ROVEXKE-252017 format. One line per 8 residues: number of its first residue (from 1); their letters; for each residue x, y, z of C-alpha. Coordinates in Angstrom, 1 decimal. Example, Ala and Ser with C-alpha at 12.3 -4.5 7.8 and 13.67 -1.06 7.14 Angstrom:
residues 2
1	AS	12.3/-4.5/7.8 ~ 13.7/-1.1/7.1;
//
This chain:
residues 136
1	XXXXXXXX	9.3/-72.0/41.9 ~ 8.0/-69.0/43.8 ~ 5.6/-66.7/41.9 ~ 7.9/-63.7/42.3 ~ 10.4/-64.8/39.7 ~ 10.5/-62.7/36.6 ~ 12.3/-63.6/33.3 ~ 12.9/-61.5/30.2;
9	XXXXXXXX	13.1/-63.5/26.9 ~ 15.1/-62.0/24.1 ~ 14.2/-63.5/20.7 ~ 13.2/-62.7/17.2 ~ 12.0/-66.2/16.2 ~ 8.9/-67.5/17.8 ~ 10.4/-71.0/18.5 ~ 11.9/-72.3/20.7;
17	XXXXXXXX	11.3/-69.3/23.0 ~ 7.5/-69.5/22.8 ~ 7.6/-73.1/24.0 ~ 10.0/-72.1/26.8 ~ 7.7/-69.2/27.8 ~ 4.8/-71.6/28.3 ~ 6.9/-73.9/30.4 ~ 8.2/-71.0/32.5;
25	XXXXXXXX	4.7/-69.8/33.2 ~ 3.7/-73.3/34.3 ~ 6.7/-73.2/36.7 ~ 5.5/-69.9/38.2 ~ 7.8/-67.5/36.4 ~ 6.4/-64.3/35.0 ~ 7.8/-63.5/31.5 ~ 8.0/-60.7/29.1;
33	XXXXXXXX	9.5/-61.0/25.5 ~ 11.4/-58.5/23.4 ~ 12.8/-58.9/19.9 ~ 16.3/-57.4/20.0 ~ 19.2/-56.2/22.2 ~ 18.1/-52.5/22.2 ~ 14.7/-53.4/23.7 ~ 16.4/-55.8/26.2;
41	XXXXXXXX	18.8/-53.0/27.3 ~ 15.9/-50.7/28.0 ~ 13.9/-53.3/29.9 ~ 16.9/-54.6/31.9 ~ 17.2/-51.0/33.3 ~ 13.5/-50.6/34.0 ~ 12.3/-53.9/35.2 ~ 15.2/-55.7/36.9;
49	XXXXXXXX	14.3/-59.3/36.0 ~ 15.9/-62.2/37.8 ~ 16.6/-64.1/34.6 ~ 17.2/-63.4/31.0 ~ 16.8/-66.1/28.3 ~ 18.4/-65.2/24.9 ~ 18.2/-66.7/21.5 ~ 21.5/-67.3/19.8;
57	XXXXXXXX	21.0/-64.7/17.0 ~ 19.2/-61.4/17.2 ~ 18.6/-58.7/14.6 ~ 21.0/-56.3/16.3 ~ 23.4/-58.6/18.0 ~ 24.0/-62.0/19.5 ~ 23.5/-63.9/22.7 ~ 26.9/-62.6/24.0;
65	XXXXXXXX	25.6/-59.0/23.7 ~ 22.6/-59.9/25.9 ~ 24.9/-61.7/28.4 ~ 27.0/-58.5/28.6 ~ 23.9/-56.4/29.1 ~ 22.8/-58.7/32.0 ~ 26.3/-58.4/33.5 ~ 26.2/-54.6/33.3;
73	XXXXXXXX	22.6/-54.3/34.6 ~ 22.1/-52.4/37.9 ~ 21.1/-55.6/39.7 ~ 22.1/-59.3/39.5 ~ 20.6/-61.2/36.6 ~ 21.4/-64.8/35.4 ~ 21.6/-65.0/31.6 ~ 20.7/-68.3/29.9;
81	XXXXXXXX	21.3/-69.0/26.3 ~ 18.6/-70.9/24.4 ~ 20.1/-72.6/21.3 ~ 19.9/-75.7/19.2 ~ 22.3/-78.4/20.4 ~ 25.6/-77.7/18.8 ~ 27.9/-79.7/21.0 ~ 29.8/-78.9/24.2;
89	XXXXXXXX	31.9/-76.2/22.7 ~ 28.9/-73.7/22.6 ~ 28.0/-74.4/26.2 ~ 31.6/-73.9/27.3 ~ 31.9/-70.7/25.2 ~ 28.6/-69.4/26.8 ~ 29.9/-70.1/30.3 ~ 33.2/-68.4/29.5;
97	XXXXXXXX	31.3/-65.3/28.4 ~ 29.4/-65.2/31.7 ~ 26.2/-67.0/30.8 ~ 24.7/-68.9/33.7 ~ 23.9/-71.9/31.5 ~ 22.5/-73.0/28.2 ~ 19.2/-74.7/27.3 ~ 18.8/-76.9/24.3;
105	XXXXXXXX	15.3/-77.6/22.9 ~ 13.2/-79.7/23.2 ~ 12.9/-78.6/26.9 ~ 12.6/-81.1/29.7 ~ 10.3/-79.7/32.4 ~ 12.3/-81.2/35.2 ~ 15.7/-80.0/33.9 ~ 14.3/-76.5/33.3;
113	XXXXXXXX	12.8/-76.5/36.8 ~ 16.2/-77.5/38.3 ~ 18.0/-74.9/36.3 ~ 15.5/-72.2/37.5 ~ 16.0/-73.2/41.1 ~ 19.8/-73.0/40.8 ~ 19.7/-69.7/39.0 ~ 17.2/-68.1/41.4;
121	XXXXXXXX	19.3/-69.2/44.4 ~ 22.3/-67.4/42.9 ~ 20.3/-64.3/42.0 ~ 18.7/-64.0/45.4 ~ 22.0/-64.6/47.2 ~ 23.8/-62.0/45.2 ~ 21.0/-59.5/45.5 ~ 20.8/-59.9/49.3;
129	XXXXXXXX	24.6/-59.6/49.5 ~ 24.4/-56.3/47.5 ~ 21.6/-55.1/49.8 ~ 23.6/-55.8/52.9 ~ 26.7/-54.1/51.5 ~ 24.6/-51.0/50.5 ~ 23.2/-50.7/54.0 ~ 26.6/-51.1/55.8;
//
């Protein structure tokens, strides 16, 4: 993973996102954490992360609110839900709402690395496409 990847983590509980933060940093992704949807909305406007990882429940909303914030951000962002394994229904629901994918703890470094590569390819391609459209 290139060092210029930046991820916003939205979570109130320390786990499992603290563990994920350590893994992301080892994979070369800079991270910043916030504790609710309001803070996430502000930072999505100000910092333009490539990725946003969200806990399932937040004090002022849910993962679907964070996915919606990412979709409405001024630049392309892939939103990834971090949740305890609850079966394939939650994954399908997250995808239907526009999440890029879902991660279930405990985290496998190879699987997280693969997910990051796929998400970053999508983000970079969409951002480059927007840049070309804006210039034309």
